[in-house]
C-alpha positions as CSV (number, residue, x, y, z in Angstrom):
1,X,0.0,-21.0,9.0
2,X,-1.5,-21.5,5.5
3,X,0.2,-20.1,2.5
4,X,-2.3,-17.7,0.8
5,X,-3.6,-18.0,-2.5
6,X,-2.6,-16.0,-5.6
7,X,-6.1,-14.4,-5.6
8,X,-5.6,-13.3,-1.9
9,X,-2.1,-11.8,-2.7
10,X,-3.3,-10.0,-5.7
11,X,-6.2,-8.7,-3.4
12,X,-4.0,-7.6,-1.0
13,X,-1.6,-5.6,-3.5
14,X,-4.8,-3.8,-5.1
15,X,-6.1,-2.9,-1.4
16,X,-2.7,-1.3,-1.0
17,X,-2.9,0.5,-4.0
18,X,-6.3,1.7,-3.5
19,X,-5.5,2.9,0.1
20,X,-2.5,4.9,-1.5
21,X,-4.9,6.7,-3.7
22,X,-6.9,8.1,-0.4
23,X,-4.0,10.2,0.5
24,X,-4.4,14.1,-0.3
25,X,-0.7,14.6,-0.5
26,X,0.9,13.9,-3.7
27,X,4.4,12.9,-2.2
28,X,2.9,10.5,0.2
29,X,0.6,9.2,-2.2
30,X,3.3,8.2,-4.8
31,X,5.5,7.5,-1.8
32,X,3.1,4.5,-0.6
33,X,2.3,3.4,-4.3
34,X,6.1,3.1,-5.1
35,X,6.6,1.3,-1.4
36,X,3.9,-1.3,-2.4
37,X,5.2,-2.0,-5.8
38,X,8.7,-2.4,-4.6
39,X,7.8,-4.7,-1.8
40,X,5.7,-6.8,-4.0
41,X,8.7,-7.2,-6.4
42,X,11.2,-8.0,-3.8
43,X,8.8,-10.7,-2.4
44,X,8.3,-12.1,-5.7
45,X,10.9,-14.6,-5.7
46,X,9.8,-16.0,-2.1
47,X,9.4,-20.0,-2.4
48,X,9.1,-21.1,1.1
49,X,5.4,-21.3,2.6
50,X,6.2,-19.7,5.8
51,X,8.0,-17.0,4.5
52,X,5.2,-16.1,1.9
53,X,2.8,-16.3,4.8
54,X,4.9,-14.2,6.8
55,X,5.2,-11.4,4.1
56,X,1.5,-11.6,3.5
57,X,0.9,-11.2,7.0
58,X,3.3,-8.1,7.1
59,X,1.3,-6.6,4.1
60,X,-2.1,-7.1,5.8
61,X,-0.6,-5.1,8.6
62,X,0.7,-2.5,6.4
63,X,-2.5,-2.2,4.8
64,X,-4.2,-1.5,8.2
65,X,-1.6,1.3,8.6
66,X,-2.0,2.9,5.5
67,X,-5.9,2.9,6.0
68,X,-5.3,4.6,9.4
69,X,-2.8,7.0,8.2
70,X,-4.9,8.1,5.1
71,X,-7.9,9.1,7.7
72,X,-5.4,11.2,9.6
73,X,-3.6,12.8,6.7
74,X,-7.3,13.7,5.3
75,X,-8.0,15.4,8.6
76,X,-5.1,17.9,8.3
77,X,-4.8,18.0,4.4
78,X,-3.0,20.8,3.2
79,X,-5.3,23.7,1.8
80,X,-2.9,24.4,-1.3
81,X,-2.7,21.4,-3.7
82,X,0.8,20.3,-4.9
83,X,1.5,21.2,-8.3
84,X,1.6,17.7,-9.4
85,X,-2.1,17.5,-8.4
86,X,-3.2,20.6,-10.4
87,X,-4.9,19.6,-13.8
88,X,-4.2,21.7,-16.9
């Protein structure tokens, strides 16, 4: 398995953050964003090409899960917005 390039990794990171923005609920949106950032920080020190490829593959599968979950959550979005979503 080939090691992903830097641009592919950055693209995955941005896609995960973009999919996090799709969640209508503030708590889930922030949790997904925080988990993405923490995972990328944790995997920053990886140097073995096989472990980098495995982490990248896991990230791609997490992206697919996040996209599916965003659709499901949008179907059952709460009618009342969180206080964090209210603009003053």
